[in-house]
mmCIF file of the N, C-alpha and C atoms, coordinates in Angstrom:
data_MODEL
# 
_entry.id   MODEL 
# 
loop_
_atom_site.group_PDB 
_atom_site.id 
_atom_site.type_symbol 
_atom_site.label_atom_id 
_atom_site.label_alt_id 
_atom_site.label_comp_id 
_atom_site.label_asym_id 
_atom_site.label_entity_id 
_atom_site.label_seq_id 
_atom_site.pdbx_PDB_ins_code 
_atom_site.Cartn_x 
_atom_site.Cartn_y 
_atom_site.Cartn_z 
_atom_site.occupancy 
_atom_site.B_iso_or_equiv 
_atom_site.pdbx_formal_charge 
_atom_site.auth_seq_id 
_atom_site.auth_comp_id 
_atom_site.auth_asym_id 
_atom_site.auth_atom_id 
_atom_site.pdbx_PDB_model_num 
ATOM 1   N N  . MET A 1 1  ? -13.551 26.024 28.422  1.00 0.00 ? 1  MET A N  1 
ATOM 2   C CA . MET A 1 1  ? -13.208 26.574 27.124  1.00 0.00 ? 1  MET A CA 1 
ATOM 3   C C  . MET A 1 1  ? -14.034 25.891 26.044  1.00 0.00 ? 1  MET A C  1 
ATOM 4   N N  . GLU A 1 2  ? -14.611 26.672 25.158  1.00 0.00 ? 2  GLU A N  1 
ATOM 5   C CA . GLU A 1 2  ? -15.390 26.137 24.051  1.00 0.00 ? 2  GLU A CA 1 
ATOM 6   C C  . GLU A 1 2  ? -14.498 25.927 22.837  1.00 0.00 ? 2  GLU A C  1 
ATOM 7   N N  . SER A 1 3  ? -14.767 24.870 22.102  1.00 0.00 ? 3  SER A N  1 
ATOM 8   C CA . SER A 1 3  ? -14.065 24.591 20.858  1.00 0.00 ? 3  SER A CA 1 
ATOM 9   C C  . SER A 1 3  ? -15.109 24.389 19.764  1.00 0.00 ? 3  SER A C  1 
ATOM 10  N N  . PHE A 1 4  ? -14.727 24.721 18.559  1.00 0.00 ? 4  PHE A N  1 
ATOM 11  C CA . PHE A 1 4  ? -15.627 24.516 17.424  1.00 0.00 ? 4  PHE A CA 1 
ATOM 12  C C  . PHE A 1 4  ? -15.013 23.484 16.508  1.00 0.00 ? 4  PHE A C  1 
ATOM 13  N N  . ILE A 1 5  ? -15.851 22.719 15.856  1.00 0.00 ? 5  ILE A N  1 
ATOM 14  C CA . ILE A 1 5  ? -15.393 21.666 14.958  1.00 0.00 ? 5  ILE A CA 1 
ATOM 15  C C  . ILE A 1 5  ? -15.953 21.959 13.571  1.00 0.00 ? 5  ILE A C  1 
ATOM 16  N N  . ASP A 1 6  ? -15.159 21.722 12.534  1.00 0.00 ? 6  ASP A N  1 
ATOM 17  C CA . ASP A 1 6  ? -15.577 22.065 11.174  1.00 0.00 ? 6  ASP A CA 1 
ATOM 18  C C  . ASP A 1 6  ? -16.194 20.905 10.405  1.00 0.00 ? 6  ASP A C  1 
ATOM 19  N N  . ASP A 1 7  ? -15.620 19.729 10.463  1.00 0.00 ? 7  ASP A N  1 
ATOM 20  C CA . ASP A 1 7  ? -16.067 18.647 9.594   1.00 0.00 ? 7  ASP A CA 1 
ATOM 21  C C  . ASP A 1 7  ? -16.484 17.421 10.397  1.00 0.00 ? 7  ASP A C  1 
ATOM 22  N N  . VAL A 1 8  ? -17.722 17.032 10.212  1.00 0.00 ? 8  VAL A N  1 
ATOM 23  C CA . VAL A 1 8  ? -18.244 15.795 10.787  1.00 0.00 ? 8  VAL A CA 1 
ATOM 24  C C  . VAL A 1 8  ? -19.032 15.108 9.685   1.00 0.00 ? 8  VAL A C  1 
ATOM 25  N N  . ILE A 1 9  ? -18.689 13.876 9.403   1.00 0.00 ? 9  ILE A N  1 
ATOM 26  C CA . ILE A 1 9  ? -19.426 13.113 8.398   1.00 0.00 ? 9  ILE A CA 1 
ATOM 27  C C  . ILE A 1 9  ? -20.086 11.939 9.107   1.00 0.00 ? 9  ILE A C  1 
ATOM 28  N N  . VAL A 1 10 ? -21.401 11.836 8.961   1.00 0.00 ? 10 VAL A N  1 
ATOM 29  C CA . VAL A 1 10 ? -22.153 10.722 9.525   1.00 0.00 ? 10 VAL A CA 1 
ATOM 30  C C  . VAL A 1 10 ? -22.735 9.954  8.358   1.00 0.00 ? 10 VAL A C  1 
ATOM 31  N N  . GLY A 1 11 ? -22.333 8.720  8.196   1.00 0.00 ? 11 GLY A N  1 
ATOM 32  C CA . GLY A 1 11 ? -22.841 7.906  7.103   1.00 0.00 ? 11 GLY A CA 1 
ATOM 33  C C  . GLY A 1 11 ? -23.454 6.623  7.624   1.00 0.00 ? 11 GLY A C  1 
ATOM 34  N N  . MET A 1 12 ? -24.615 6.288  7.115   1.00 0.00 ? 12 MET A N  1 
ATOM 35  C CA . MET A 1 12 ? -25.290 5.066  7.521   1.00 0.00 ? 12 MET A CA 1 
ATOM 36  C C  . MET A 1 12 ? -26.140 4.531  6.386   1.00 0.00 ? 12 MET A C  1 
ATOM 37  N N  . GLU A 1 13 ? -26.383 3.256  6.418   1.00 0.00 ? 13 GLU A N  1 
ATOM 38  C CA . GLU A 1 13 ? -27.260 2.647  5.428   1.00 0.00 ? 13 GLU A CA 1 
ATOM 39  C C  . GLU A 1 13 ? -28.724 2.755  5.835   1.00 0.00 ? 13 GLU A C  1 
ATOM 40  N N  . GLU A 1 14 ? -28.988 2.853  7.135   1.00 0.00 ? 14 GLU A N  1 
ATOM 41  C CA . GLU A 1 14 ? -30.362 2.899  7.634   1.00 0.00 ? 14 GLU A CA 1 
ATOM 42  C C  . GLU A 1 14 ? -30.848 4.338  7.733   1.00 0.00 ? 14 GLU A C  1 
ATOM 43  N N  . LYS A 1 15 ? -31.620 4.788  6.753   1.00 0.00 ? 15 LYS A N  1 
ATOM 44  C CA . LYS A 1 15 ? -32.120 6.160  6.742   1.00 0.00 ? 15 LYS A CA 1 
ATOM 45  C C  . LYS A 1 15 ? -33.006 6.453  7.951   1.00 0.00 ? 15 LYS A C  1 
ATOM 46  N N  . GLU A 1 16 ? -33.697 5.441  8.440   1.00 0.00 ? 16 GLU A N  1 
ATOM 47  C CA . GLU A 1 16 ? -34.630 5.628  9.548   1.00 0.00 ? 16 GLU A CA 1 
ATOM 48  C C  . GLU A 1 16 ? -33.916 6.064  10.827  1.00 0.00 ? 16 GLU A C  1 
ATOM 49  N N  . ARG A 1 17 ? -32.683 5.658  11.032  1.00 0.00 ? 17 ARG A N  1 
ATOM 50  C CA . ARG A 1 17 ? -31.937 5.977  12.254  1.00 0.00 ? 17 ARG A CA 1 
ATOM 51  C C  . ARG A 1 17 ? -31.044 7.203  12.108  1.00 0.00 ? 17 ARG A C  1 
ATOM 52  N N  . TYR A 1 18 ? -30.909 7.739  10.919  1.00 0.00 ? 18 TYR A N  1 
ATOM 53  C CA . TYR A 1 18 ? -29.960 8.820  10.643  1.00 0.00 ? 18 TYR A CA 1 
ATOM 54  C C  . TYR A 1 18 ? -30.156 10.024 11.564  1.00 0.00 ? 18 TYR A C  1 
ATOM 55  N N  . ASP A 1 19 ? -31.388 10.536 11.653  1.00 0.00 ? 19 ASP A N  1 
ATOM 56  C CA . ASP A 1 19 ? -31.639 11.730 12.469  1.00 0.00 ? 19 ASP A CA 1 
ATOM 57  C C  . ASP A 1 19 ? -31.258 11.500 13.928  1.00 0.00 ? 19 ASP A C  1 
ATOM 58  N N  . LYS A 1 20 ? -31.572 10.338 14.459  1.00 0.00 ? 20 LYS A N  1 
ATOM 59  C CA . LYS A 1 20 ? -31.256 10.021 15.858  1.00 0.00 ? 20 LYS A CA 1 
ATOM 60  C C  . LYS A 1 20 ? -29.742 9.952  16.062  1.00 0.00 ? 20 LYS A C  1 
ATOM 61  N N  . VAL A 1 21 ? -29.030 9.345  15.135  1.00 0.00 ? 21 VAL A N  1 
ATOM 62  C CA . VAL A 1 21 ? -27.568 9.229  15.253  1.00 0.00 ? 21 VAL A CA 1 
ATOM 63  C C  . VAL A 1 21 ? -26.921 10.611 15.179  1.00 0.00 ? 21 VAL A C  1 
ATOM 64  N N  . VAL A 1 22 ? -27.387 11.475 14.270  1.00 0.00 ? 22 VAL A N  1 
ATOM 65  C CA . VAL A 1 22 ? -26.849 12.836 14.170  1.00 0.00 ? 22 VAL A CA 1 
ATOM 66  C C  . VAL A 1 22 ? -27.128 13.594 15.464  1.00 0.00 ? 22 VAL A C  1 
ATOM 67  N N  . GLU A 1 23 ? -28.333 13.463 15.991  1.00 0.00 ? 23 GLU A N  1 
ATOM 68  C CA . GLU A 1 23 ? -28.684 14.126 17.247  1.00 0.00 ? 23 GLU A CA 1 
ATOM 69  C C  . GLU A 1 23 ? -27.758 13.676 18.381  1.00 0.00 ? 23 GLU A C  1 
ATOM 70  N N  . GLU A 1 24 ? -27.497 12.378 18.472  1.00 0.00 ? 24 GLU A N  1 
ATOM 71  C CA . GLU A 1 24 ? -26.599 11.852 19.501  1.00 0.00 ? 24 GLU A CA 1 
ATOM 72  C C  . GLU A 1 24 ? -25.172 12.357 19.310  1.00 0.00 ? 24 GLU A C  1 
ATOM 73  N N  . ALA A 1 25 ? -24.717 12.443 18.061  1.00 0.00 ? 25 ALA A N  1 
ATOM 74  C CA . ALA A 1 25 ? -23.356 12.922 17.788  1.00 0.00 ? 25 ALA A CA 1 
ATOM 75  C C  . ALA A 1 25 ? -23.200 14.380 18.214  1.00 0.00 ? 25 ALA A C  1 
ATOM 76  N N  . VAL A 1 26 ? -24.171 15.221 17.874  1.00 0.00 ? 26 VAL A N  1 
ATOM 77  C CA . VAL A 1 26 ? -24.107 16.634 18.258  1.00 0.00 ? 26 VAL A CA 1 
ATOM 78  C C  . VAL A 1 26 ? -24.172 16.774 19.780  1.00 0.00 ? 26 VAL A C  1 
ATOM 79  N N  . LYS A 1 27 ? -25.002 15.972 20.430  1.00 0.00 ? 27 LYS A N  1 
ATOM 80  C CA . LYS A 1 27 ? -25.105 15.997 21.899  1.00 0.00 ? 27 LYS A CA 1 
ATOM 81  C C  . LYS A 1 27 ? -23.769 15.609 22.533  1.00 0.00 ? 27 LYS A C  1 
ATOM 82  N N  . ASN A 1 28 ? -23.129 14.551 22.015  1.00 0.00 ? 28 ASN A N  1 
ATOM 83  C CA . ASN A 1 28 ? -21.830 14.114 22.551  1.00 0.00 ? 28 ASN A CA 1 
ATOM 84  C C  . ASN A 1 28 ? -20.759 15.177 22.355  1.00 0.00 ? 28 ASN A C  1 
ATOM 85  N N  . LEU A 1 29 ? -20.773 15.842 21.221  1.00 0.00 ? 29 LEU A N  1 
ATOM 86  C CA . LEU A 1 29 ? -19.816 16.926 20.987  1.00 0.00 ? 29 LEU A CA 1 
ATOM 87  C C  . LEU A 1 29 ? -20.024 18.042 22.006  1.00 0.00 ? 29 LEU A C  1 
ATOM 88  N N  . ALA A 1 30 ? -21.278 18.437 22.224  1.00 0.00 ? 30 ALA A N  1 
ATOM 89  C CA . ALA A 1 30 ? -21.587 19.518 23.170  1.00 0.00 ? 30 ALA A CA 1 
ATOM 90  C C  . ALA A 1 30 ? -21.178 19.135 24.597  1.00 0.00 ? 30 ALA A C  1 
ATOM 91  N N  . GLU A 1 31 ? -21.383 17.884 24.979  1.00 0.00 ? 31 GLU A N  1 
ATOM 92  C CA . GLU A 1 31 ? -21.003 17.425 26.315  1.00 0.00 ? 31 GLU A CA 1 
ATOM 93  C C  . GLU A 1 31 ? -19.496 17.499 26.531  1.00 0.00 ? 31 GLU A C  1 
ATOM 94  N N  . ASN A 1 32 ? -18.744 17.510 25.435  1.00 0.00 ? 32 ASN A N  1 
ATOM 95  C CA . ASN A 1 32 ? -17.282 17.577 25.514  1.00 0.00 ? 32 ASN A CA 1 
ATOM 96  C C  . ASN A 1 32 ? -16.753 18.941 25.063  1.00 0.00 ? 32 ASN A C  1 
ATOM 97  N N  . ASN A 1 33 ? -17.624 19.950 25.148  1.00 0.00 ? 33 ASN A N  1 
ATOM 98  C CA . ASN A 1 33 ? -17.279 21.337 24.845  1.00 0.00 ? 33 ASN A CA 1 
ATOM 99  C C  . ASN A 1 33 ? -16.881 21.591 23.393  1.00 0.00 ? 33 ASN A C  1 
ATOM 100 N N  . PHE A 1 34 ? -17.444 20.826 22.485  1.00 0.00 ? 34 PHE A N  1 
ATOM 101 C CA . PHE A 1 34 ? -17.308 21.092 21.058  1.00 0.00 ? 34 PHE A CA 1 
ATOM 102 C C  . PHE A 1 34 ? -18.682 21.511 20.553  1.00 0.00 ? 34 PHE A C  1 
ATOM 103 N N  . TYR A 1 35 ? -18.719 22.553 19.744  1.00 0.00 ? 35 TYR A N  1 
ATOM 104 C CA . TYR A 1 35 ? -19.996 23.048 19.276  1.00 0.00 ? 35 TYR A CA 1 
ATOM 105 C C  . TYR A 1 35 ? -19.991 23.166 17.760  1.00 0.00 ? 35 TYR A C  1 
ATOM 106 N N  . VAL A 1 36 ? -21.169 22.975 17.182  1.00 0.00 ? 36 VAL A N  1 
ATOM 107 C CA . VAL A 1 36 ? -21.351 23.136 15.747  1.00 0.00 ? 36 VAL A CA 1 
ATOM 108 C C  . VAL A 1 36 ? -22.374 24.242 15.520  1.00 0.00 ? 36 VAL A C  1 
ATOM 109 N N  . LYS A 1 37 ? -22.279 24.883 14.388  1.00 0.00 ? 37 LYS A N  1 
ATOM 110 C CA . LYS A 1 37 ? -23.281 25.868 13.988  1.00 0.00 ? 37 LYS A CA 1 
ATOM 111 C C  . LYS A 1 37 ? -24.140 25.194 12.926  1.00 0.00 ? 37 LYS A C  1 
ATOM 112 N N  . PRO A 1 38 ? -25.337 24.752 13.293  1.00 0.00 ? 38 PRO A N  1 
ATOM 113 C CA . PRO A 1 38 ? -26.177 23.988 12.342  1.00 0.00 ? 38 PRO A CA 1 
ATOM 114 C C  . PRO A 1 38 ? -26.392 24.683 11.014  1.00 0.00 ? 38 PRO A C  1 
ATOM 115 N N  . GLU A 1 39 ? -26.423 26.014 11.003  1.00 0.00 ? 39 GLU A N  1 
ATOM 116 C CA . GLU A 1 39 ? -26.656 26.723 9.743   1.00 0.00 ? 39 GLU A CA 1 
ATOM 117 C C  . GLU A 1 39 ? -25.491 26.590 8.767   1.00 0.00 ? 39 GLU A C  1 
ATOM 118 N N  . LYS A 1 40 ? -24.334 26.148 9.232   1.00 0.00 ? 40 LYS A N  1 
ATOM 119 C CA . LYS A 1 40 ? -23.177 25.961 8.355   1.00 0.00 ? 40 LYS A CA 1 
ATOM 120 C C  . LYS A 1 40 ? -23.142 24.581 7.707   1.00 0.00 ? 40 LYS A C  1 
ATOM 121 N N  . TYR A 1 41 ? -24.016 23.686 8.135   1.00 0.00 ? 41 TYR A N  1 
ATOM 122 C CA . TYR A 1 41 ? -23.926 22.299 7.706   1.00 0.00 ? 41 TYR A CA 1 
ATOM 123 C C  . TYR A 1 41 ? -25.024 21.906 6.742   1.00 0.00 ? 41 TYR A C  1 
ATOM 124 N N  . LYS A 1 42 ? -24.756 20.845 5.990   1.00 0.00 ? 42 LYS A N  1 
ATOM 125 C CA . LYS A 1 42 ? -25.740 20.250 5.095   1.00 0.00 ? 42 LYS A CA 1 
ATOM 126 C C  . LYS A 1 42 ? -26.178 18.944 5.749   1.00 0.00 ? 42 LYS A C  1 
ATOM 127 N N  . TRP A 1 43 ? -27.470 18.738 5.824   1.00 0.00 ? 43 TRP A N  1 
ATOM 128 C CA . TRP A 1 43 ? -28.008 17.576 6.511   1.00 0.00 ? 43 TRP A CA 1 
ATOM 129 C C  . TRP A 1 43 ? -28.673 16.641 5.519   1.00 0.00 ? 43 TRP A C  1 
ATOM 130 N N  . ASN A 1 44 ? -28.512 15.352 5.752   1.00 0.00 ? 44 ASN A N  1 
ATOM 131 C CA . ASN A 1 44 ? -29.226 14.315 4.998   1.00 0.00 ? 44 ASN A CA 1 
ATOM 132 C C  . ASN A 1 44 ? -28.953 14.396 3.502   1.00 0.00 ? 44 ASN A C  1 
ATOM 133 N N  . ILE A 1 45 ? -27.685 14.465 3.127   1.00 0.00 ? 45 ILE A N  1 
ATOM 134 C CA . ILE A 1 45 ? -27.315 14.507 1.711   1.00 0.00 ? 45 ILE A CA 1 
ATOM 135 C C  . ILE A 1 45 ? -26.809 13.142 1.264   1.00 0.00 ? 45 ILE A C  1 
ATOM 136 N N  . ARG A 1 46 ? -26.832 12.882 -0.029  1.00 0.00 ? 46 ARG A N  1 
ATOM 137 C CA . ARG A 1 46 ? -26.430 11.575 -0.568  1.00 0.00 ? 46 ARG A CA 1 
ATOM 138 C C  . ARG A 1 46 ? -25.056 11.605 -1.232  1.00 0.00 ? 46 ARG A C  1 
ATOM 139 N N  . LYS A 1 47 ? -24.429 12.787 -1.303  1.00 0.00 ? 47 LYS A N  1 
ATOM 140 C CA . LYS A 1 47 ? -23.127 12.907 -1.960  1.00 0.00 ? 47 LYS A CA 1 
ATOM 141 C C  . LYS A 1 47 ? -22.373 14.032 -1.263  1.00 0.00 ? 47 LYS A C  1 
ATOM 142 N N  . VAL A 1 48 ? -21.080 13.782 -0.962  1.00 0.00 ? 48 VAL A N  1 
ATOM 143 C CA . VAL A 1 48 ? -20.279 14.802 -0.300  1.00 0.00 ? 48 VAL A CA 1 
ATOM 144 C C  . VAL A 1 48 ? -18.871 14.792 -0.875  1.00 0.00 ? 48 VAL A C  1 
ATOM 145 N N  . GLY A 1 49 ? -18.307 15.974 -1.053  1.00 0.00 ? 49 GLY A N  1 
ATOM 146 C CA . GLY A 1 49 ? -16.918 16.098 -1.467  1.00 0.00 ? 49 GLY A CA 1 
ATOM 147 C C  . GLY A 1 49 ? -16.069 16.362 -0.230  1.00 0.00 ? 49 GLY A C  1 
ATOM 148 N N  . PHE A 1 50 ? -14.986 15.627 -0.084  1.00 0.00 ? 50 PHE A N  1 
ATOM 149 C CA . PHE A 1 50 ? -14.126 15.771 1.083   1.00 0.00 ? 50 PHE A CA 1 
ATOM 150 C C  . PHE A 1 50 ? -12.700 15.449 0.669   1.00 0.00 ? 50 PHE A C  1 
ATOM 151 N N  . LEU A 1 51 ? -11.805 16.422 0.804   1.00 0.00 ? 51 LEU A N  1 
ATOM 152 C CA . LEU A 1 51 ? -10.386 16.242 0.448   1.00 0.00 ? 51 LEU A CA 1 
ATOM 153 C C  . LEU A 1 51 ? -10.212 15.711 -0.970  1.00 0.00 ? 51 LEU A C  1 
ATOM 154 N N  . GLU A 1 52 ? -10.918 16.323 -1.921  1.00 0.00 ? 52 GLU A N  1 
ATOM 155 C CA . GLU A 1 52 ? -10.868 15.963 -3.343  1.00 0.00 ? 52 GLU A CA 1 
ATOM 156 C C  . GLU A 1 52 ? -11.370 14.554 -3.638  1.00 0.00 ? 52 GLU A C  1 
ATOM 157 N N  . VAL A 1 53 ? -12.199 14.023 -2.755  1.00 0.00 ? 53 VAL A N  1 
ATOM 158 C CA . VAL A 1 53 ? -12.819 12.715 -2.946  1.00 0.00 ? 53 VAL A CA 1 
ATOM 159 C C  . VAL A 1 53 ? -14.323 12.913 -2.888  1.00 0.00 ? 53 VAL A C  1 
ATOM 160 N N  . ILE A 1 54 ? -15.064 12.261 -3.792  1.00 0.00 ? 54 ILE A N  1 
ATOM 161 C CA . ILE A 1 54 ? -16.520 12.307 -3.791  1.00 0.00 ? 54 ILE A CA 1 
ATOM 162 C C  . ILE A 1 54 ? -17.003 11.013 -3.134  1.00 0.00 ? 54 ILE A C  1 
ATOM 163 N N  . ILE A 1 55 ? -17.780 11.165 -2.068  1.00 0.00 ? 55 ILE A N  1 
ATOM 164 C CA . ILE A 1 55 ? -18.272 10.010 -1.314  1.00 0.00 ? 55 ILE A CA 1 
ATOM 165 C C  . ILE A 1 55 ? -19.782 9.923  -1.509  1.00 0.00 ? 55 ILE A C  1 
ATOM 166 N N  . ARG A 1 56 ? -20.232 8.757  -1.995  1.00 0.00 ? 56 ARG A N  1 
ATOM 167 C CA . ARG A 1 56 ? -21.654 8.461  -2.167  1.00 0.00 ? 56 ARG A CA 1 
ATOM 168 C C  . ARG A 1 56 ? -21.917 7.123  -1.487  1.00 0.00 ? 56 ARG A C  1 
ATOM 169 N N  . PRO A 1 57 ? -23.172 6.816  -1.194  1.00 0.00 ? 57 PRO A N  1 
ATOM 170 C CA . PRO A 1 57 ? -23.452 5.526  -0.552  1.00 0.00 ? 57 PRO A CA 1 
ATOM 171 C C  . PRO A 1 57 ? -22.943 4.325  -1.352  1.00 0.00 ? 57 PRO A C  1 
ATOM 172 N N  . GLU A 1 58 ? -22.988 4.421  -2.672  1.00 0.00 ? 58 GLU A N  1 
ATOM 173 C CA . GLU A 1 58 ? -22.611 3.268  -3.492  1.00 0.00 ? 58 GLU A CA 1 
ATOM 174 C C  . GLU A 1 58 ? -21.160 3.272  -3.968  1.00 0.00 ? 58 GLU A C  1 
ATOM 175 N N  . GLU A 1 59 ? -20.449 4.400  -3.798  1.00 0.00 ? 59 GLU A N  1 
ATOM 176 C CA . GLU A 1 59 ? -19.068 4.441  -4.297  1.00 0.00 ? 59 GLU A CA 1 
ATOM 177 C C  . GLU A 1 59 ? -18.288 5.618  -3.733  1.00 0.00 ? 59 GLU A C  1 
ATOM 178 N N  . ILE A 1 60 ? -16.982 5.527  -3.865  1.00 0.00 ? 60 ILE A N  1 
ATOM 179 C CA . ILE A 1 60 ? -16.063 6.612  -3.520  1.00 0.00 ? 60 ILE A CA 1 
ATOM 180 C C  . ILE A 1 60 ? -15.195 6.855  -4.747  1.00 0.00 ? 60 ILE A C  1 
ATOM 181 N N  . ASN A 1 61 ? -15.136 8.117  -5.211  1.00 0.00 ? 61 ASN A N  1 
ATOM 182 C CA . ASN A 1 61 ? -14.359 8.460  -6.395  1.00 0.00 ? 61 ASN A CA 1 
ATOM 183 C C  . ASN A 1 61 ? -13.408 9.606  -6.097  1.00 0.00 ? 61 ASN A C  1 
ATOM 184 N N  . ILE A 1 62 ? -12.270 9.596  -6.766  1.00 0.00 ? 62 ILE A N  1 
ATOM 185 C CA . ILE A 1 62 ? -11.344 10.718 -6.670  1.00 0.00 ? 62 ILE A CA 1 
ATOM 186 C C  . ILE A 1 62 ? -11.849 11.811 -7.599  1.00 0.00 ? 62 ILE A C  1 
ATOM 187 N N  . GLU A 1 63 ? -11.980 13.026 -7.066  1.00 0.00 ? 63 GLU A N  1 
ATOM 188 C CA . GLU A 1 63 ? -12.503 14.150 -7.844  1.00 0.00 ? 63 GLU A CA 1 
ATOM 189 C C  . GLU A 1 63 ? -11.502 14.621 -8.887  1.00 0.00 ? 63 GLU A C  1 
ATOM 190 N N  . LYS A 1 64 ? -10.261 14.789 -8.485  1.00 0.00 ? 64 LYS A N  1 
ATOM 191 C CA . LYS A 1 64 ? -9.219  15.263 -9.391  1.00 0.00 ? 64 LYS A CA 1 
ATOM 192 C C  . LYS A 1 64 ? -8.000  14.366 -9.244  1.00 0.00 ? 64 LYS A C  1 
ATOM 193 N N  . VAL A 1 65 ? -7.340  14.158 -10.335 1.00 0.00 ? 65 VAL A N  1 
ATOM 194 C CA . VAL A 1 65 ? -6.099  13.387 -10.288 1.00 0.00 ? 65 VAL A CA 1 
ATOM 195 C C  . VAL A 1 65 ? -4.954  14.346 -10.551 1.00 0.00 ? 65 VAL A C  1 
ATOM 196 N N  . LYS A 1 66 ? -4.035  14.394 -9.621  1.00 0.00 ? 66 LYS A N  1 
ATOM 197 C CA . LYS A 1 66 ? -2.868  15.265 -9.786  1.00 0.00 ? 66 LYS A CA 1 
ATOM 198 C C  . LYS A 1 66 ? -1.656  14.365 -9.937  1.00 0.00 ? 66 LYS A C  1 
ATOM 199 N N  . VAL A 1 67 ? -1.018  14.478 -11.062 1.00 0.00 ? 67 VAL A N  1 
ATOM 200 C CA . VAL A 1 67 ? 0.135   13.652 -11.347 1.00 0.00 ? 67 VAL A CA 1 
ATOM 201 C C  . VAL A 1 67 ? 1.306   14.563 -11.716 1.00 0.00 ? 67 VAL A C  1 
ATOM 202 N N  . LYS A 1 68 ? 2.442   14.291 -11.144 1.00 0.00 ? 68 LYS A N  1 
ATOM 203 C CA . LYS A 1 68 ? 3.639   15.045 -11.480 1.00 0.00 ? 68 LYS A CA 1 
ATOM 204 C C  . LYS A 1 68 ? 4.711   14.033 -11.896 1.00 0.00 ? 68 LYS A C  1 
ATOM 205 N N  . VAL A 1 69 ? 5.249   14.235 -13.079 1.00 0.00 ? 69 VAL A N  1 
ATOM 206 C CA . VAL A 1 69 ? 6.275   13.349 -13.588 1.00 0.00 ? 69 VAL A CA 1 
ATOM 207 C C  . VAL A 1 69 ? 7.635   13.890 -13.154 1.00 0.00 ? 69 VAL A C  1 
ATOM 208 N N  . LEU A 1 70 ? 8.403   13.038 -12.522 1.00 0.00 ? 70 LEU A N  1 
ATOM 209 C CA . LEU A 1 70 ? 9.753   13.418 -12.096 1.00 0.00 ? 70 LEU A CA 1 
ATOM 210 C C  . LEU A 1 70 ? 10.781  12.877 -13.078 1.00 0.00 ? 70 LEU A C  1 
ATOM 211 N N  . ASP A 1 71 ? 11.704  13.702 -13.450 1.00 0.00 ? 71 ASP A N  1 
ATOM 212 C CA . ASP A 1 71 ? 12.771  13.251 -14.374 1.00 0.00 ? 71 ASP A CA 1 
ATOM 213 C C  . ASP A 1 71 ? 13.910  12.638 -13.612 1.00 0.00 ? 71 ASP A C  1 
# 
């Protein structure tokens, strides 16, 4: 049975190894019957939004603050 996966985040400080690590991650997923559609993904980016959080190499910020006051 094939399964598809939606979100994979690969973060590293060493840009030189990034492509190799991504290649290994996709290979490991395929070996375990998980597949990705490369055309759906963004590769080699420096900023990503995930669950209302902005992740960059130098910092992590909350995109939106939701506050509800209870009486």
